[in-house]
N, C-alpha and C positions, 0 to 999 in steps of 0.2 A: 734815382737816390730819392730818399726821406730822411728828412733832419725833424726833428722833435725836441723837444726845453720837457723836465721832468717836472718842473714846476706848472707846464702847462698840461699835461695829462692826468684826466678825469681821475681822481680817486673811484675806485668799485673795492665792496667790501666780498668780504666772504659772507655767504647766504648761511655759514655759523654763528657770523659776527666777534670771531677771535682777533681780529684789530683792527686796528682804526685808520691804516692807512695802506692803500694797496693801490700800486699805479701800474697797469700793462701797459708799460710801452712798447711791447711786441706788436700790440694791436695798435698804435699810434704809429706805428713805424711801417706798419701791413706785413708786419712778415708772417712767415707758412712753413717754414721748417724749423723754426729756431724761436723759444718763448724766453720771458725777459718782465721781468716784474718786479718794483721797488718796492720796498716798507721802511716804513719809522712802525717798532714794535713798543709800547710803554711797556714799564713792568705787567708781568701777567698775560700779556699777550703773547699769540702765535703768530708762526707763517700759514697754518693750515690745520690746524685744530686735530687731531688727533691721529696716532699711527697711524702710517699709512704705506703706500705701494705704487707706484707708477712700471709695471710692467712692459710697457711699450716706450719708455722714455728716460734718459737720464737725467740726472738737478747735480747741477753746480751751486751750492750759493754762497756768496763772499758778505762779508760783514765789513760794511765800511766804518763803522764806530757802534762801542759800547761791543758785549758781548752774549753772543746766542749759547746758549744750552741748548745742545740733541740728543736726542736716545735713539739710538740705531742698534734693528736687528730686534727681534724675540724677547733677548732678555734684556731688551732698552738699557746699552751701554752708553752711560753718560758721558759727553764728547764736548769742550768747550770750544769755542769759535771765538778767537778775539779780533778786536780791529785788523783791518789788512791781510785776515787769512780768507782763506779758504776751503771748504767740502765738499765731496761729490759722493752721489750715490747710483750706481748702475743701476739698470732697469731690474726691479724686481725685491730690491731692499727694503726693508720697512725703514721708517724715518718720519720723525718728528722732529721741529725745529722753534724755539720758544727763549722769552727773555724773561731768566727769574732773576734778574739785576735789577738796582734800582735807575738804573742809566739808561733811557729809550738805546734803543737798539738801529740802528739804520745798515740797509740790507741787501741785496738781489740775489733773486732765484732765478735762474738760468736753465733753460730745457731743450733737450732735444732727439731724437727728430718731432717738428711736430710745432704752432705756437701754440695749439689747445692743449686739453685732454682728451682721450678716445674713456669716457667715462664706462664704457668696457673694461677699458684694463688699469682699473684704478680698483683697489682694491685697502679697506681699511680693518683693522682691529679694535675691535669693539664687545662688553658686555654680550651677548646672547642668552634671552632670561628662560629659553624652553633646554637650552645644554647648560641652564647656569655655569657659565664658565666666561673667558674671553675666547674670542673664535675671532678668524681672519671676517670678511664682508665684503662682497662687490656693493658696489657703491652706484646709484643713480641720481641724476638729477631731476628732482619732477618737478615744477611749480616753484621754481626758486628755493625749495628745499631737498635734502639730503633723506635718498631711502635706501638703506642699507637690509643688506639679503643675507644671512648668514651661509657661509659656504660649508658648512655640514650637516645641515638640518632642514635649510630652505625656509626659516622665518623671518620674516620680511619685518622691518620697523622704521619710521622714518620720521 
């Protein structure tokens, strides 16, 4: 049995610095098969950065307070998730969650299986300068920075 207080979990920001508060609760609990992160998003901040998908992990977001907006799929359908609501993304579905309101969003990101990401199974949508269009990119984390490789032409950027 493990027990922690969210207040005691150390804050760990995303390498893209897209949010001020992210607390990896699952790491503090020592989970192996389940990811759980607490977030506080100020106006303009996001859970993870750009539109992305986890090919190996199902994700659920719970909004404890405020309203988060999610862009879903390649058409970037906008879905508002209000206080007390949840949204689920199956493996392979592109999504991006952020705060585009004036009040702080407090929320949770839950994922399974696995307590950490398999970087080989994470992909992001980004502009490829060689393709001159938005394309799907494989994502790697190298020395604390993200490296994106276009799945169409192989161009790397980081």
